[in-house]
N, C-alpha and C positions, 0 to 999 in steps of 0.2 A: 771417431770410433774409440771406445774405451778399451785399454790394453791392460794386461796384468803387469804389476809393478815389480821390477827386479829387486831381489833381496840381497843383502851383503854376501850370503853364502851361495849365491848363484841361482837359487830357486826363485820362484815367483810367488807372490801372495795374491789371494783373491780380494778384489776391491770390496770395501764395506757395502757398497750398493748391491753387489752381486750376492753377498751374504744375506743382506736384508731381503733380497728378492727370494732367495731359497727359503729363508725362514718364513716369509710371508706366504709363500706357496704351500709350505708344510702346514701352517696354521689354517689356511683356507681349505686345504684338502681335509684336514681333521674336522673342521666345522661342517663341511659338506657331508662327510660320512656320518657325523652325529645327526645331521638333519635327515639324511636318508633313513638312518636307524629309527628316528622318532616317527617318521611318516609310515614306515613299513612295519614297525613292530618287531624288527629283528633284534635279537639280543646281541650286544657287542661282546659281552663276557663269553669267552670261548668255552669256559668250563661249566657254565650254567645254562639250564634249559629255559625255554620261553616262560615257564611258570615259576622261575626262581623267586624265592621269598624276598620281601623288602630287606634292606640292610638294617643293621642294628640301630641306625640313627633315625629310621622311619617310624612313623606313628604305628603302633601295632594294629593289625586289622581286627575289626569287630563286626560280626554279622549284624545287620540292621535288626533292632529290637522292635517287635510288633506285638508284644504282650498286651498292650493297651488297646489293640484293635483300631489303629488310626485310619485304616482304609476299609473298614467294614462297609461303609455306605457308598463311597465313590473313590476313584483313583486320586493319588496325590495331585496338588495343583500343577498345571502345565507350566513349563519354563519358557514357552514361546507362544506364538499366536496361531498355532495350528488348529486350536479348538475354538477359535472365535467364530461364531455362527455367521452365515451369509446375511446380508441386509434383508430384513423382513422375517428372519428366522430367530428362534430362541433356543437356548440350551435345554435339551430334554431334562426332565427331573430324574434324579437317581432312581434306579430300579428298586422296588420294595425289597426289603430284607425278609426272607421267610421267617415265620415265627419259630419253626423248628429247623435246625440246620439240615440241609440235604445231605444224606449219607450217614447220619447218626449224630448223637449228642456230642461226642468227643470232638467232632469236626467243627463245632462252634467255637472252639478255642482258637486263639490267634497267635500263640507262640509256637514253639517246637513241640510236636505231638508224636510220641513214640510209644510202642507197645510196652506193656509191663515187663520189666526185667531186661529190656533191650539195652545194648551199649549206647553210649553217646553218639549223636549224629556226627557225620564227617566234619572236619574242620575246613576253614577257608571257603565256605560257601557264601558268596556275596549276594546270591539271589534273595530278595526280600521275602518272596513266597516260593515254596516248592512243594512237590508231592511225589511220592513213590506209590504206585499201585500195580496190582497184578492184572495183566490184560485178560487172562482167562477167567479167573474167579470174580474179578471186580473188587477184591479186598484192597483197601487203602492201607499200606504197610507203615507209612510214616509221612509226616507233612509238617509244613510251617505256614501259618496263616492261610489255610486251604481255601477259605471263602473270602479272603481279602480281595478287594477289587483293584485291578491294575490294567494297564494298557497292553494289548496283545501284540502290537506291531504285526509283522507278517505271519505270525502263527495263526492269525485270523483267517488266512487262506485255507486252513484245514476245515473251517466251517463253510467257506465258499465251496470247497470240494464236496462236502457232505450234501450240499444242496444241488450242485450242478452235475456231478458224476452220474447219478441215477437218471437225469433228464436228457443229457446230451449224447448224441450218437458219436462215439469216438472216431468213427471212420468218415464222418462228414467233413467236407473241405470248406474252410472258412477263408474269405478274402480279407487280408489285413487292411486296416484303414489308417488314415493319418491321425485320427483321434487315438487309436491304439498306440501308434508310435510316439505320440506326444504325452503319454501317461506320465504323471509325476513319479519321482522316485526311481527305484531300481527297475531296469527294463532288460529283457532278454535280447531284444533286437528284432521285434516284429516290424516289418516294413509295409508301407502302403502298396497294395497290389500283390503282395506275397500270398501264396497259397499254402494253407496250413490245415492239417487235420486236427480235430479236437484232441486226439491223442497227443499230438505234438505240443499243442497249446497247454495241456495239463502237465506235461513234462516240464515245460518252461515255468509254469506256475509253481510247482511243488519242488522242483530240483534247484532252481536258482532264483526263485521268488520274483518272477517277472510281473511287475504291475501292469505292463502292457497286455500280458496274458490274462490277468484278472479283468481288465477292461473288455477284452474280446469275449470273455465268458459272460460277463454281466450283460453285454449287448444282446447275447443270444437268450438270456433269461428275461428279457423285456425292459432292459435299462437299469441304471443304477438304483433308482428308488425301489423298483419292484424286486430287484435282487436283495437289497437290504431287508425288505419286508420278509422275504423268504428265509433269509439267514436268521433273522430274529425268531421267526416261527419255528425253525428247525431247532434252535437253541432251547426254546421253551419245550418242544416235543421231547428233547433229550434230557430235560430237567436240569439244563445248564442255566440256572436262574440268575447268575451273576453276569451274564453275557449279553451285550448289545453291540451290534455292528454300526459303524458310522461310515465306513468305506469298504468296498468289496476286497480291496487289497490289504487292509490293515493299517494304512496310513492313519495317523491320529485325526480324530474328528470329534465334534461335540457329542458328549454322552457315551462315548465308546468305553466298554469295560469287559473284563474277563477275569476269571480266578484260576488259580492253579488247579483246583478241583474240576472246574468246567473244561479247561483245556485237556486234561486227562480224559474226561468223559467224551469229548468230541473226537479226540484222537483214537480212543478205543472203538468208538462207533465206526470211524473211517477205516480202521484196520479190518473190518468185516467186509469191506468192498475190495474185491480182488484187484481191480485196476489201481486203486489207491496204494494198496500194499506193494504192488509191482513197481509203481512209479517212484515211491519214496525210497525203494531199495535199489534203484538204478544209480550206478556210479557215473557213467558217461553216456551221452546221447547226442546224436547228430541232428542239429536243428537246421531247417531250410533257410535259404536266403530269399531275396526278393528282387524284383526287376528294377532297372534304372528308372529314375524319375524324369519324365520328358520335360518337366518344367525347370530342371537344373541342367544348364549347358554342360556338356561333357560328362554327365553322370553315366556310370556303367552299372551293369548288373552286379548285385551284391551276392557273392556265393554263400553257401551254407557254412556252418561252423559247428564244432563240438561244444557242448555245454557240460559242466561238471556239477555234481551234487554239492550244495553248500554245507551239508551235514558232515563234518569231519569225522565223527565217530563211525560213520559208515566204512571208513578206511582204517581207523585207528583203534576201534573197540571190537574185539572178537564177539560175534553174535549179534551185532547191531542190526536191527530190522529196518531202520529208516527213521526219519524225523523231519522237523521243520524249524528253521531258524527265523529270527526276527530282530529288527532294531529300528528305533527312532530316537530322536533326542529326548522325548518325554517318556517313552516306554523303556528306554535303555535296552539291554540285551534280554531277549526272550528265546525260549527253546523248549521243544518237546521231542522226545525220542523214545524208542523202545528197543529192547534187546532180549535175547533168549539164552538161557544157560541151564543145563541139567534138566530139561523138560519144563522149565518155568519161563514165562514171558512177562517182563515188567515194562511199565511206562514211567518215565520221569518228566516232570514239567518244571520249568524255571521261569519266574517273572521278575522283572526289574532287577536283573543281575548286572554286574560289571565285569570287566576283563581282569581286574585285580582282586585278590592276590593270584588267582588262577583263572583261566578263561572258561567261559560257560561250558564248552564240551567236556573239559576236565572236571568241572563241578558235577555235571550230569554223570560222568563215568564213576566218580566217587559215590554218588547216590545210588547208582545201579549196583555197584559192588556191595554197598551197605545193604540194599534190599535183598540181594541174592544170599547174603550171609544170615538173614533172619530165619528163625525156625518156622517150619510149616505151621500155619494157623495164626501167626502173629499179625495183628491188625489193629487199627484204630477207627475203622469205619468201612464204608463200601461205596462204590460208584453206583449210579442209578441203574435199575434194571438187572441188578445182580443180588445174589444172596450169599452169605458167608459160606454156605455149604452147597451151593449149586453153581453149575457152569452157566455162562452167558447164554441167552436165548438164541443168539446168532453166532455161528462158528466164525472164528477169526480166520481171515485169509492168510495163506502162507506165501511169502515172497519166493521167487525162484532162487535156487541155489546158484551161487556164482560158479561159472565154469572153471575147471582146473586150469591154472596158468593165467587166468584173467588178471590183468593188472589194473590197479586203481588209476583214475585219470591223472595225468601228469601236470595238468594246467597249474593248479595252485602249488603243488609240492615242488615242481621244477622251478617255479618262480621264487619260492622261498629258498631253495638250494642255491639258486643263482645270486640272490641278494646276500645270502650268508657268505658265499665265496667272495663276492665283491668286497664285503666288509673286511674279511680276513686279509685279502690281498692289499686292500687300501691301508689297513693298519700296519702291515709289513712295510709298505712304501713309506709311510710316515716315519716309522722307526729308522729306516735307512737314511731318510733325508735329515732327520734330527741329528743322527750320528755324524753325517757328513758336515752339517753346519757347525756342530760342536768341534769337530776335528779341525776344520778350516779356521774357525775362530781362534782355536787354541794355537794353531801354527802362526796366525797373524800376531798373536800376543808375544810369541817367543822372540 
């Protein structure tokens, strides 16, 4: 057993191996915390928010330039094999580009489009394409590459909702299948044998982007192929002519595309459906469980659980009405949301965005603030079915007002607070260990 070595002054010194052990432990703890920070996205800097700007040594951020219309015909090339067609199938030809831009001539531009005399667009918007439009009048207030074609990711679920909500009975009970449970990508947790109302399934679809929910809905619409045909027909009906579905959930597939203009058009239509407006405005919802699988020895019934809305602006931006998030490796970050202020309701869409220099919800918030600051009448075009001086033909549904004292779901925020606390405590422990090692090393040298 190793003992502490007596020193001439009667005190004992810490063996070098012990000092090395402490130093190694401190370094390992520091490395672990750095790893946790990288994986969770928690900022280590105690004084800086998650949206802190890059340091002076970083390459300055530049919004992607689309002035030359690089994505007018089809989305950028895929970076993986998600759009490789199945054996025997071919990649669909790109959708034809209309001779005249839908929404007005100005919207044929591919750069930043602002009303005459308007201030510059907000900084730090990483979205390659974006749009701000008035939900009530249909005016397009500002945009960037509005008809450029990009991948929608899970914002495509807004088109699935446009097709399915009018057709399906929200009170009908649907039995979950193993195929639902096996859906690729994000799943809410539908289990084989579980009993779910369509209302519950739509909450899973729109609140937390359940691809298992998308599959359960598609099966009720006649299967995937028939669902896709209906989604494409609905897009055409809405004059969303840059849009084609390849999967009901929004996972990347051959020929899929959407534009910032089309996403705003689809969301505006959806907001005329009361059930949609209610669901996307819901912060937290109790989702049912499912029974034990008899084929799995010892399996037990799976209880229900709360789900929270993925749209952070619903909690963080005053007046937010709801929205839909999306992400795939090829699509990058996509987002659509709406908010109201001073009697006006605006919708913002983002396509092919990234989390730097600020996250997509913050980018959308800046665009909303910009849109609300513009004078009445400012516009660069219009959404389909609207006129610059007329209200929409269908009244927009109004989401329910949050009850007084209702709190936002704690799921994500509590986790973020816990991670931040752990980082702070961990850094303090590292500092203490480093001081101790330094002091012991110093004593050993004396």
